[in-house]
N, C-alpha and C positions, 0 to 999 in steps of 0.2 A: 583270839582267834585265828582260821580260814573259814570259808567258806567259801566256794566255786573258786578259790583264786581269789577272792577277797582277805584283807585283815577284818575284823567285823572289835569293837569295843567290847566293850563285859554290855554295857546298856544295847548294842544296837544287836548282839546277839539272842539277849533279851525281849525283846521288841521281835527282833524274828519268831521265837522262839512259840509271842503272843500270838502271832498269824501261822503261827501252823496250827497249835489249838483252837484259835479261828474257824479256819480257815478246814480241815481234816477232826480233825479230836473231837467236838464237841457235836455237827450235826454226826457224824459214827456215832459216838454215845451217843445222844438224842433217841436218833435210828434201836440204838441196842435197846433204849428202854423202852420205846417206844412196842417193840417185839418183844422182847423177856410179856412186855403188861397183856399184852391182846392175849400170850402161849399161857397165862394163869389164868384170861379172864374164860383161853377156852375147858382151859385144866378144871378148872370152879364150875363148870357147864356142865360137862361130862359128869362131872362127881353131885352134882344137886338134881344129874337126869340120874345117872344109878341109884341115888339113894331111894328119890322118888321110885326106881321101875321097881327095888326090893319090899316097897309099903303097898306097892305092889300085887306081888307075887303071896304080898300076906294076907291081905285082899283075901284072893283070892280064893289063897291057904282055907280062910272065914267062910269062903262061898263051902268051898269040897266039906266044912263040916259040918256046914247045915242045910247040907244038899236034898234033904226033905220040902224046903224052899223052891228045890227047882230056877234058883237065880238067872242059873246060865241059860237053860235052855226055856223056864215061860213055863211051862206047862199046865200048871195050877192056876188059876182065877185065883180070883181075890180072899171072893166071899169061899170060897172052897177051902182057904188055911183056918186052924184057929185062932180063938182070941194072940195064942201063943206066939204061935207065927207068925201072926200078924209082925205081935212089935218085933217080932228076934224082924224081921224080916226093915223094918222101917226102918232100927237099926243102921241092919245094915246097908238100907241103902244113903240115910245119914252119914256111914263111913264112910262110899260113895263119895257125896257131893263133896265131902270134908273131903278126900287127896283130889280130886280132881282140881279143887280151887288151887291148891296146892301148889297143881301141879301150871296151871298157871296164875300164879300170880307169878312164880319163880321162873317161871318155861316160857309161858308164851306174852308177843313183844306182836303188835300189828306192825311194825318194823322189821319181821325178822331179815338175817342175813342165812343162806344155803349149809351154814353149823346153826345156830338159832331153827330153822325148820327144819332140818334135819331130826331136832330130839324133839321137837313138836308132836310131826309128824305119825308117831308110838299112841301120842297122847292122843291128835288126832280119832286116829282110832277109834280107843277103848267107851272118849266119847259118842263116839257115829254106836255105836254098837249096844251101846245102853241107853241109848236116845232110842232107839229105832224101838223100843218097848209100850206096849203102850200101857204100862202099868207105872214103868218110871216114868213116863212123863204121866198120865197126873199122879204122882209120888210130890214130884220137885217144884213146881208150885211150892210147897209147902215145908221145900227142907230146902228150899232158896228164899227162903225169910233172910236177912240178915247181913246173909252172903255177898260177897264183894261185889261190887251192882255193873261192874266188867262185862265180871263172871257170869252172874245172873247173864247178858244175853247174849254171853257167845250162845250157853248153856239154851236158853228161850230163842237164838237161832235156827241153832244144832232141831231143836226139837220140833222147833216148826217147819220145816226144812221135808222133815217122816212123817208130819201128818198132812203136812201139805202131799205130799206117794201114797202115804195111804189111802185118802183120801181121795187119790186120783183113782186109787187101783181099784175101789170098792163102787 
């Protein structure tokens, strides 16, 4: 075989081929593998986010089915609820804490890249909405028992922010 006018023996041809693989094909294959892994990871994160969003939408349907509790508007004091309403409210808030914990474990990281921050932002908004509510903050310590410690710390930090804001506004 000839290569740039040089006659190469079979051994030299195989040696040259191995250099081409080592210098060009192997780094290209590694880069392609890394890119595919990164794309798969991003797709998995988006699928997780979508499943969690669907679960939150289902949770909102539960709130709609229990509109008498006024959990979105917060117009009813806990003392004004019947025992059955209080029980439903506790169960609904327990479902909410479980959903938030699942989102926290699956999406939240201390050191998030831009994509992860984007996916976490709506969950942070949901958590903020509920932590602003005094009735949620009152129920949370009991609901957080046995939950992931990092999640519990995160929720308590958010609640503290709103307790501080409300006590400063009073």
